[in-house]
C-alpha positions in Angstrom: 84.4 -60.4 116.3 83.7 -57.1 118.0 85.3 -55.2 115.2 83.1 -56.8 112.6 80.0 -56.1 114.6 81.0 -52.4 115.1 81.8 -52.1 111.4 78.4 -53.6 110.4 76.6 -51.4 112.9 78.4 -48.4 111.5 77.5 -49.0 107.9 74.0 -50.3 108.6 72.3 -46.8 108.3 73.7 -46.5 104.7 72.2 -49.8 103.6 68.9 -48.2 102.2 71.0 -46.0 100.0 72.8 -49.0 98.5 69.5 -50.8 98.0 67.7 -47.7 96.8 64.8 -48.7 99.0 64.3 -45.6 101.0 64.3 -41.8 100.4 67.8 -40.5 101.0 66.7 -37.0 102.0 68.1 -37.3 105.5 71.5 -38.4 104.3 71.6 -35.6 101.7 70.7 -33.2 104.5 73.6 -34.4 106.6 76.0 -34.3 103.5 74.9 -30.8 102.8 75.6 -29.8 106.4 79.1 -31.3 106.2 79.7 -29.6 102.9 78.8 -26.2 104.3 81.2 -26.7 107.2 84.0 -27.9 104.9 83.4 -25.0 102.6 84.3 -22.7 105.6 87.1 -24.9 107.0 89.1 -25.5 103.7 89.9 -21.8 102.9 90.8 -21.2 106.6 93.2 -24.1 106.6 94.9 -22.9 103.4 95.2 -19.4 104.9 96.7 -20.8 108.1 99.2 -22.8 106.2 100.3 -19.8 104.2 100.6 -17.7 107.4 102.6 -20.4 109.0 105.0 -20.5 106.0 105.3 -16.7 106.0 106.0 -16.7 109.8 108.8 -19.3 109.1 110.3 -17.0 106.5 110.2 -14.0 108.9 111.7 -16.1 111.7 114.5 -17.4 109.3 115.3 -13.9 108.1 115.5 -12.2 111.6 117.3 -15.1 113.3 120.6 -14.4 114.9 121.9 -17.9 115.6 121.8 -21.2 113.7 119.3 -22.8 116.0 116.7 -20.1 115.3 117.5 -20.3 111.6 116.9 -24.0 111.7 113.5 -23.5 113.4 112.5 -21.0 110.8 113.6 -23.3 108.0 111.6 -26.2 109.5 108.5 -23.9 109.7 108.9 -23.0 106.0 109.2 -26.7 105.1 106.2 -27.7 107.2 104.2 -24.8 105.8 105.0 -25.9 102.2 104.1 -29.5 103.0 100.8 -28.3 104.6 99.9 -26.2 101.6 100.7 -29.1 99.2 98.7 -31.6 101.2 95.6 -29.3 101.4 95.7 -28.4 97.7 96.4 -32.0 96.7 93.5 -33.4 98.7 91.3 -30.6 97.2 92.4 -31.7 93.7 91.8 -35.3 94.4 88.3 -34.6 95.7 87.6 -32.5 92.6 89.0 -35.2 90.3 86.9 -37.9 91.9 83.8 -35.7 91.8 84.3 -35.1 88.1 84.9 -38.8 87.5 81.7 -39.8 89.4 79.7 -37.1 87.7 79.0 -35.1 90.9 78.0 -31.6 90.0 80.4 -28.9 91.1 80.2 -25.1 91.2 79.8 -23.7 87.7 81.1 -20.4 86.7 84.0 -18.7 85.0 87.4 -18.4 86.5 88.8 -20.0 89.6 86.6 -20.9 92.5 87.4 -21.2 96.2 88.2 -24.7 97.4 85.0 -26.4 98.4 83.3 -29.7 98.6 81.3 -30.7 95.5 77.5 -30.9 95.6 76.2 -34.4 96.4 72.8 -34.2 94.7 
């Protein structure tokens, strides 16, 4: 019963948006703030994943014994998995944004990974 009450208390502030009974300016302001934070965090995460992968390659190449080579190999695998997960989530968010008609950055050529606009 506590879980149901906590769930309802958590979604209660979003009820006016569903009912379209109140101005959603505050929620859009919060979403814009989250978007600006994520626009900074996503490229940093991709950069860190690439650096981790490259560090694994370096560790693998300069390793003298099998245990160090295995650690380098594991770092490369985890780096690739991290890059894949970050880019896949970015692609899923982009696909859902296009499907729902949320406007995204317009322009020619590739754009940095970012969260689509919510208004």
